[in-house]
Biopython code that builds the backbone (N, CA, C, O; Angstrom):
import numpy as np
from Bio.PDB.StructureBuilder import StructureBuilder

atoms = [
    (1, "MET", "N", (-17.191, -3.465, -21.450)),
    (1, "MET", "CA", (-16.610, -2.406, -22.259)),
    (1, "MET", "C", (-15.148, -2.736, -22.535)),
    (1, "MET", "O", (-14.386, -3.045, -21.619)),
    (2, "LYS", "N", (-14.772, -2.667, -23.791)),
    (2, "LYS", "CA", (-13.389, -2.924, -24.161)),
    (2, "LYS", "C", (-12.580, -1.643, -24.050)),
    (2, "LYS", "O", (-13.057, -0.551, -24.361)),
    (3, "HIS", "N", (-11.357, -1.803, -23.604)),
    (3, "HIS", "CA", (-10.446, -0.667, -23.500)),
    (3, "HIS", "C", (-9.529, -0.645, -24.719)),
    (3, "HIS", "O", (-9.187, -1.690, -25.273)),
    (4, "SER", "N", (-9.140, 0.550, -25.122)),
    (4, "SER", "CA", (-8.190, 0.685, -26.219)),
    (4, "SER", "C", (-6.804, 0.288, -25.712)),
    (4, "SER", "O", (-6.585, 0.111, -24.513)),
    (5, "LYS", "N", (-5.889, 0.155, -26.646)),
    (5, "LYS", "CA", (-4.519, -0.215, -26.280)),
    (5, "LYS", "C", (-3.894, 0.837, -25.362)),
    (5, "LYS", "O", (-3.211, 0.493, -24.398)),
    (6, "LEU", "N", (-4.124, 2.098, -25.656)),
    (6, "LEU", "CA", (-3.568, 3.181, -24.849)),
    (6, "LEU", "C", (-4.176, 3.181, -23.443)),
    (6, "LEU", "O", (-3.475, 3.416, -22.458)),
    (7, "GLN", "N", (-5.482, 2.919, -23.357)),
    (7, "GLN", "CA", (-6.132, 2.854, -22.048)),
    (7, "GLN", "C", (-5.559, 1.709, -21.214)),
    (7, "GLN", "O", (-5.361, 1.856, -20.007)),
    (8, "LYS", "N", (-5.294, 0.579, -21.852)),
    (8, "LYS", "CA", (-4.700, -0.561, -21.143)),
    (8, "LYS", "C", (-3.303, -0.214, -20.641)),
    (8, "LYS", "O", (-2.912, -0.618, -19.545)),
    (9, "GLN", "N", (-2.554, 0.535, -21.444)),
    (9, "GLN", "CA", (-1.213, 0.932, -21.031)),
    (9, "GLN", "C", (-1.272, 1.875, -19.833)),
    (9, "GLN", "O", (-0.459, 1.761, -18.916)),
    (10, "VAL", "N", (-2.220, 2.798, -19.834)),
    (10, "VAL", "CA", (-2.366, 3.731, -18.715)),
    (10, "VAL", "C", (-2.753, 2.970, -17.444)),
    (10, "VAL", "O", (-2.195, 3.216, -16.375)),
    (11, "LEU", "N", (-3.700, 2.056, -17.565)),
    (11, "LEU", "CA", (-4.107, 1.261, -16.402)),
    (11, "LEU", "C", (-2.955, 0.406, -15.884)),
    (11, "LEU", "O", (-2.783, 0.253, -14.675)),
    (12, "GLY", "N", (-2.167, -0.149, -16.803)),
    (12, "GLY", "CA", (-1.006, -0.942, -16.402)),
    (12, "GLY", "C", (0.030, -0.110, -15.666)),
    (12, "GLY", "O", (0.598, -0.551, -14.667)),
    (13, "LEU", "N", (0.271, 1.088, -16.162)),
    (13, "LEU", "CA", (1.211, 1.985, -15.497)),
    (13, "LEU", "C", (0.709, 2.346, -14.108)),
    (13, "LEU", "O", (1.491, 2.391, -13.158)),
    (14, "TYR", "N", (-0.596, 2.604, -13.982)),
    (14, "TYR", "CA", (-1.193, 2.932, -12.683)),
    (14, "TYR", "C", (-0.980, 1.789, -11.688)),
    (14, "TYR", "O", (-0.598, 2.022, -10.542)),
    (15, "LYS", "N", (-1.226, 0.566, -12.126)),
    (15, "LYS", "CA", (-1.035, -0.594, -11.242)),
    (15, "LYS", "C", (0.425, -0.763, -10.850)),
    (15, "LYS", "O", (0.733, -1.054, -9.694)),
    (16, "GLN", "N", (1.327, -0.582, -11.816)),
    (16, "GLN", "CA", (2.755, -0.707, -11.516)),
    (16, "GLN", "C", (3.192, 0.341, -10.508)),
    (16, "GLN", "O", (3.966, 0.049, -9.596)),
    (17, "CYS", "N", (2.702, 1.550, -10.671)),
    (17, "CYS", "CA", (3.068, 2.630, -9.745)),
    (17, "CYS", "C", (2.547, 2.351, -8.349)),
    (17, "CYS", "O", (3.256, 2.572, -7.368)),
    (18, "LEU", "N", (1.324, 1.870, -8.248)),
    (18, "LEU", "CA", (0.770, 1.559, -6.927)),
    (18, "LEU", "C", (1.539, 0.423, -6.249)),
    (18, "LEU", "O", (1.792, 0.470, -5.046)),
    (19, "ARG", "N", (1.904, -0.591, -7.024)),
    (19, "ARG", "CA", (2.684, -1.698, -6.444)),
    (19, "ARG", "C", (4.045, -1.223, -5.971)),
    (19, "ARG", "O", (4.499, -1.608, -4.894)),
    (20, "ALA", "N", (4.702, -0.386, -6.773)),
    (20, "ALA", "CA", (6.031, 0.116, -6.406)),
    (20, "ALA", "C", (5.955, 1.054, -5.209)),
    (20, "ALA", "O", (6.924, 1.180, -4.460)),
    (21, "ALA", "N", (4.814, 1.713, -5.022)),
    (21, "ALA", "CA", (4.672, 2.701, -3.955)),
    (21, "ALA", "C", (4.341, 2.082, -2.603)),
    (21, "ALA", "O", (4.415, 2.759, -1.577)),
    (22, "GLN", "N", (3.983, 0.823, -2.591)),
    (22, "GLN", "CA", (3.632, 0.182, -1.321)),
    (22, "GLN", "C", (4.825, 0.197, -0.383)),
    (22, "GLN", "O", (5.946, -0.124, -0.778)),
    (23, "GLY", "N", (4.575, 0.568, 0.849)),
    (23, "GLY", "CA", (5.622, 0.564, 1.856)),
    (23, "GLY", "C", (6.458, 1.831, 1.895)),
    (23, "GLY", "O", (7.362, 1.953, 2.722)),
    (24, "LYS", "N", (6.168, 2.765, 1.020)),
    (24, "LYS", "CA", (6.901, 4.030, 1.018)),
    (24, "LYS", "C", (5.917, 5.126, 1.402)),
    (24, "LYS", "O", (4.935, 5.352, 0.695)),
    (25, "PRO", "N", (6.167, 5.804, 2.507)),
    (25, "PRO", "CA", (5.194, 6.780, 3.003)),
    (25, "PRO", "C", (4.955, 7.936, 2.025)),
    (25, "PRO", "O", (5.895, 8.538, 1.507)),
    (26, "GLY", "N", (3.687, 8.226, 1.791)),
    (26, "GLY", "CA", (3.307, 9.340, 0.944)),
    (26, "GLY", "C", (3.203, 9.029, -0.535)),
    (26, "GLY", "O", (2.591, 9.794, -1.281)),
    (27, "PHE", "N", (3.779, 7.936, -0.971)),
    (27, "PHE", "CA", (3.791, 7.634, -2.393)),
    (27, "PHE", "C", (2.433, 7.202, -2.942)),
    (27, "PHE", "O", (2.018, 7.724, -3.977)),
    (28, "PRO", "N", (1.720, 6.274, -2.298)),
    (28, "PRO", "CA", (0.438, 5.847, -2.886)),
    (28, "PRO", "C", (-0.552, 7.005, -3.060)),
    (28, "PRO", "O", (-1.251, 7.072, -4.071)),
    (29, "GLU", "N", (-0.614, 7.896, -2.103)),
    (29, "GLU", "CA", (-1.521, 9.032, -2.200)),
    (29, "GLU", "C", (-1.115, 9.947, -3.354)),
    (29, "GLU", "O", (-1.967, 10.466, -4.075)),
    (30, "ASN", "N", (0.187, 10.137, -3.519)),
    (30, "ASN", "CA", (0.674, 10.984, -4.600)),
    (30, "ASN", "C", (0.369, 10.365, -5.963)),
    (30, "ASN", "O", (-0.013, 11.073, -6.895)),
    (31, "VAL", "N", (0.535, 9.055, -6.081)),
    (31, "VAL", "CA", (0.244, 8.365, -7.343)),
    (31, "VAL", "C", (-1.229, 8.553, -7.693)),
    (31, "VAL", "O", (-1.562, 8.906, -8.825)),
    (32, "LYS", "N", (-2.101, 8.320, -6.730)),
    (32, "LYS", "CA", (-3.539, 8.455, -6.979)),
    (32, "LYS", "C", (-3.899, 9.887, -7.356)),
    (32, "LYS", "O", (-4.705, 10.116, -8.258)),
    (33, "THR", "N", (-3.302, 10.841, -6.665)),
    (33, "THR", "CA", (-3.588, 12.248, -6.941)),
    (33, "THR", "C", (-3.163, 12.628, -8.348)),
    (33, "THR", "O", (-3.907, 13.307, -9.058)),
    (34, "GLU", "N", (-1.980, 12.201, -8.760)),
    (34, "GLU", "CA", (-1.481, 12.542, -10.098)),
    (34, "GLU", "C", (-2.358, 11.937, -11.183)),
    (34, "GLU", "O", (-2.671, 12.601, -12.171)),
    (35, "PHE", "N", (-2.757, 10.680, -11.008)),
    (35, "PHE", "CA", (-3.593, 10.052, -12.023)),
    (35, "PHE", "C", (-4.978, 10.690, -12.075)),
    (35, "PHE", "O", (-5.539, 10.857, -13.158)),
    (36, "ARG", "N", (-5.530, 11.046, -10.930)),
    (36, "ARG", "CA", (-6.840, 11.714, -10.920)),
    (36, "ARG", "C", (-6.762, 13.092, -11.577)),
    (36, "ARG", "O", (-7.664, 13.503, -12.308)),
    (37, "LYS", "N", (-5.655, 13.798, -11.298)),
    (37, "LYS", "CA", (-5.478, 15.141, -11.862)),
    (37, "LYS", "C", (-5.447, 15.082, -13.389)),
    (37, "LYS", "O", (-5.997, 15.956, -14.059)),
    (38, "ASN", "N", (-4.812, 14.066, -13.927)),
    (38, "ASN", "CA", (-4.661, 13.963, -15.377)),
    (38, "ASN", "C", (-5.756, 13.128, -16.035)),
    (38, "ASN", "O", (-5.717, 12.917, -17.247)),
    (39, "SER", "N", (-6.716, 12.656, -15.274)),
    (39, "SER", "CA", (-7.775, 11.823, -15.846)),
    (39, "SER", "C", (-8.762, 12.642, -16.676)),
    (39, "SER", "O", (-9.567, 12.073, -17.415)),
    (40, "SER", "N", (-8.711, 13.938, -16.565)),
    (40, "SER", "CA", (-9.651, 14.782, -17.308)),
    (40, "SER", "C", (-9.195, 15.061, -18.743)),
    (40, "SER", "O", (-9.850, 15.812, -19.465)),
    (41, "LEU", "N", (-8.082, 14.463, -19.156)),
    (41, "LEU", "CA", (-7.605, 14.667, -20.520)),
    (41, "LEU", "C", (-8.600, 14.082, -21.516)),
    (41, "LEU", "O", (-9.241, 13.066, -21.250)),
    (42, "VAL", "N", (-8.717, 14.733, -22.654)),
    (42, "VAL", "CA", (-9.582, 14.234, -23.712)),
    (42, "VAL", "C", (-8.960, 12.974, -24.288)),
    (42, "VAL", "O", (-7.765, 12.943, -24.582)),
    (43, "ARG", "N", (-9.763, 11.942, -24.448)),
    (43, "ARG", "CA", (-9.232, 10.650, -24.902)),
    (43, "ARG", "C", (-8.602, 10.707, -26.285)),
    (43, "ARG", "O", (-7.741, 9.888, -26.607)),
    (44, "SER", "N", (-9.018, 11.653, -27.096)),
    (44, "SER", "CA", (-8.467, 11.749, -28.445)),
    (44, "SER", "C", (-7.148, 12.509, -28.491)),
    (44, "SER", "O", (-6.509, 12.575, -29.541)),
    (45, "ASP", "N", (-6.734, 13.083, -27.365)),
    (45, "ASP", "CA", (-5.479, 13.840, -27.304)),
    (45, "ASP", "C", (-4.323, 12.879, -26.995)),
    (45, "ASP", "O", (-3.739, 12.918, -25.912)),
    (46, "THR", "N", (-4.011, 12.030, -27.956)),
    (46, "THR", "CA", (-3.031, 10.966, -27.730)),
    (46, "THR", "C", (-1.625, 11.502, -27.494)),
    (46, "THR", "O", (-0.860, 10.903, -26.738)),
    (47, "LEU", "N", (-1.271, 12.613, -28.121)),
    (47, "LEU", "CA", (0.078, 13.158, -27.917)),
    (47, "LEU", "C", (0.296, 13.541, -26.461)),
    (47, "LEU", "O", (1.341, 13.237, -25.885)),
    (48, "ARG", "N", (-0.681, 14.203, -25.868)),
    (48, "ARG", "CA", (-0.553, 14.604, -24.476)),
    (48, "ARG", "C", (-0.576, 13.379, -23.552)),
    (48, "ARG", "O", (0.171, 13.324, -22.575)),
    (49, "ILE", "N", (-1.417, 12.418, -23.856)),
    (49, "ILE", "CA", (-1.485, 11.197, -23.042)),
    (49, "ILE", "C", (-0.156, 10.459, -23.103)),
    (49, "ILE", "O", (0.338, 9.986, -22.079)),
    (50, "GLU", "N", (0.430, 10.357, -24.296)),
    (50, "GLU", "CA", (1.718, 9.685, -24.434)),
    (50, "GLU", "C", (2.820, 10.441, -23.697)),
    (50, "GLU", "O", (3.726, 9.826, -23.136)),
    (51, "TYR", "N", (2.747, 11.773, -23.696)),
    (51, "TYR", "CA", (3.704, 12.572, -22.941)),
    (51, "TYR", "C", (3.618, 12.221, -21.451)),
    (51, "TYR", "O", (4.640, 11.996, -20.802)),
    (52, "PHE", "N", (2.399, 12.175, -20.917)),
    (52, "PHE", "CA", (2.227, 11.846, -19.504)),
    (52, "PHE", "C", (2.619, 10.399, -19.218)),
    (52, "PHE", "O", (3.066, 10.088, -18.114)),
    (53, "MET", "N", (2.456, 9.517, -20.195)),
    (53, "MET", "CA", (2.888, 8.128, -20.012)),
    (53, "MET", "C", (4.415, 8.067, -19.849)),
    (53, "MET", "O", (4.924, 7.382, -18.961)),
    (54, "ARG", "N", (5.131, 8.782, -20.707)),
    (54, "ARG", "CA", (6.593, 8.804, -20.595)),
    (54, "ARG", "C", (7.014, 9.386, -19.251)),
    (54, "ARG", "O", (7.917, 8.868, -18.595)),
    (55, "HIS", "N", (6.354, 10.461, -18.852)),
    (55, "HIS", "CA", (6.633, 11.076, -17.553)),
    (55, "HIS", "C", (6.332, 10.078, -16.422)),
    (55, "HIS", "O", (7.083, 9.988, -15.451)),
    (56, "GLY", "N", (5.249, 9.347, -16.559)),
    (56, "GLY", "CA", (4.877, 8.358, -15.550)),
    (56, "GLY", "C", (5.894, 7.237, -15.435)),
    (56, "GLY", "O", (6.191, 6.788, -14.328)),
    (57, "TYR", "N", (6.431, 6.778, -16.552)),
    (57, "TYR", "CA", (7.443, 5.717, -16.502)),
    (57, "TYR", "C", (8.740, 6.219, -15.858)),
    (57, "TYR", "O", (9.427, 5.466, -15.168)),
    (58, "ARG", "N", (9.068, 7.485, -16.086)),
    (58, "ARG", "CA", (10.255, 8.041, -15.417)),
    (58, "ARG", "C", (10.022, 8.117, -13.909)),
    (58, "ARG", "O", (10.917, 7.811, -13.120)),
    (59, "GLN", "N", (8.820, 8.526, -13.514)),
    (59, "GLN", "CA", (8.481, 8.563, -12.094)),
    (59, "GLN", "C", (8.499, 7.168, -11.494)),
    (59, "GLN", "O", (8.936, 6.985, -10.357)),
    (60, "LEU", "N", (8.029, 6.187, -12.245)),
    (60, "LEU", "CA", (8.032, 4.800, -11.774)),
    (60, "LEU", "C", (9.455, 4.330, -11.495)),
    (60, "LEU", "O", (9.702, 3.654, -10.496)),
    (61, "ASP", "N", (10.383, 4.681, -12.368)),
    (61, "ASP", "CA", (11.786, 4.323, -12.141)),
    (61, "ASP", "C", (12.313, 4.956, -10.863)),
    (61, "ASP", "O", (13.084, 4.338, -10.131)),
    (62, "ARG", "N", (11.898, 6.185, -10.597)),
    (62, "ARG", "CA", (12.329, 6.846, -9.356)),
    (62, "ARG", "C", (11.723, 6.173, -8.133)),
    (62, "ARG", "O", (12.393, 6.013, -7.112)),
    (63, "ILE", "N", (10.471, 5.782, -8.232)),
    (63, "ILE", "CA", (9.814, 5.127, -7.095)),
    (63, "ILE", "C", (10.474, 3.787, -6.803)),
    (63, "ILE", "O", (10.645, 3.414, -5.642)),
    (64, "LYS", "N", (10.844, 3.062, -7.855)),
    (64, "LYS", "CA", (11.448, 1.737, -7.689)),
    (64, "LYS", "C", (12.864, 1.798, -7.132)),
    (64, "LYS", "O", (13.374, 0.793, -6.635)),
    (65, "ASP", "N", (13.500, 2.946, -7.204)),
    (65, "ASP", "CA", (14.871, 3.087, -6.715)),
    (65, "ASP", "C", (14.914, 2.772, -5.222)),
    (65, "ASP", "O", (14.198, 3.399, -4.442)),
    (66, "PRO", "N", (15.739, 1.812, -4.815)),
    (66, "PRO", "CA", (15.782, 1.436, -3.396)),
    (66, "PRO", "C", (16.320, 2.539, -2.488)),
    (66, "PRO", "O", (16.095, 2.504, -1.279)),
    (67, "CYS", "N", (17.015, 3.502, -3.047)),
    (67, "CYS", "CA", (17.541, 4.600, -2.228)),
    (67, "CYS", "C", (16.464, 5.609, -1.864)),
    (67, "CYS", "O", (16.647, 6.405, -0.943)),
    (68, "VAL", "N", (15.351, 5.586, -2.570)),
    (68, "VAL", "CA", (14.258, 6.522, -2.310)),
    (68, "VAL", "C", (13.344, 5.913, -1.255)),
    (68, "VAL", "O", (12.798, 4.825, -1.435)),
    (69, "SER", "N", (13.189, 6.636, -0.151)),
    (69, "SER", "CA", (12.367, 6.091, 0.932)),
    (69, "SER", "C", (11.208, 7.005, 1.316)),
    (69, "SER", "O", (10.325, 6.589, 2.067)),
    (70, "GLY", "N", (11.190, 8.219, 0.825)),
    (70, "GLY", "CA", (10.119, 9.132, 1.171)),
    (70, "GLY", "C", (9.932, 10.177, 0.105)),
    (70, "GLY", "O", (10.699, 10.266, -0.855)),
    (71, "MET", "N", (8.892, 10.968, 0.294)),
    (71, "MET", "CA", (8.582, 11.985, -0.691)),
    (71, "MET", "C", (8.146, 13.248, 0.025)),
    (71, "MET", "O", (7.366, 13.198, 0.975)),
    (72, "GLY", "N", (8.646, 14.359, -0.428)),
    (72, "GLY", "CA", (8.215, 15.630, 0.127)),
    (72, "GLY", "C", (7.259, 16.308, -0.819)),
    (72, "GLY", "O", (7.289, 16.067, -2.026)),
    (73, "GLN", "N", (6.420, 17.147, -0.279)),
    (73, "GLN", "CA", (5.481, 17.899, -1.095)),
    (73, "GLN", "C", (5.441, 19.327, -0.619)),
    (73, "GLN", "O", (5.571, 19.601, 0.574)),
    (74, "PHE", "N", (5.261, 20.232, -1.552)),
    (74, "PHE", "CA", (5.108, 21.626, -1.201)),
    (74, "PHE", "C", (3.636, 21.883, -0.904)),
    (74, "PHE", "O", (2.756, 21.471, -1.660)),
    (75, "VAL", "N", (3.385, 22.561, 0.190)),
    (75, "VAL", "CA", (2.017, 22.848, 0.598)),
    (75, "VAL", "C", (1.850, 24.351, 0.693)),
    (75, "VAL", "O", (2.658, 25.033, 1.325)),
    (76, "ASP", "N", (0.817, 24.863, 0.073)),
    (76, "ASP", "CA", (0.517, 26.284, 0.137)),
    (76, "ASP", "C", (-0.250, 26.554, 1.421)),
    (76, "ASP", "O", (-1.364, 26.061, 1.598)),
    (77, "THR", "N", (0.345, 27.338, 2.319)),
    (77, "THR", "CA", (-0.267, 27.591, 3.613)),
    (77, "THR", "C", (-1.116, 28.837, 3.618)),
    (77, "THR", "O", (-1.771, 29.120, 4.621)),
    (78, "LYS", "N", (-1.133, 29.599, 2.530)),
    (78, "LYS", "CA", (-1.937, 30.817, 2.459)),
    (78, "LYS", "C", (-3.397, 30.445, 2.265)),
    (78, "LYS", "O", (-3.729, 29.584, 1.451)),
    (79, "GLU", "N", (-4.252, 31.095, 3.013)),
    (79, "GLU", "CA", (-5.681, 30.838, 2.877)),
    (79, "GLU", "C", (-6.461, 32.101, 2.876)),
    (79, "GLU", "O", (-7.687, 32.069, 2.769)),
]
sb = StructureBuilder()
sb.init_structure("model")
sb.init_model(0)
sb.init_chain("A")
sb.init_seg("    ")
for serial, (resi, resn, name, xyz) in enumerate(atoms, 1):
    if name == "N":
        sb.init_residue(resn, " ", resi, " ")
    sb.init_atom(name, np.array(xyz, "f"), 0.0, 1.0, " ", f" {name:<3s}", serial, name[0])
structure = sb.get_structure()
């Protein structure tokens, strides 16, 4: 199966994020979670996909920053 240009860009961003997240606690799980959460987008909704791509590249720059060593997450404790 051939991938479209946009699909290749998304896969490339995913790989870059995973590589940058190695060795930083909590980052790989967060990267996977974010990509899975947004994987339900309709493939024809290119504007929204491009928006998330730009957001992803900004996040990638933050992950690559050597001053960043960890990540916090908000957890809802109400059940």
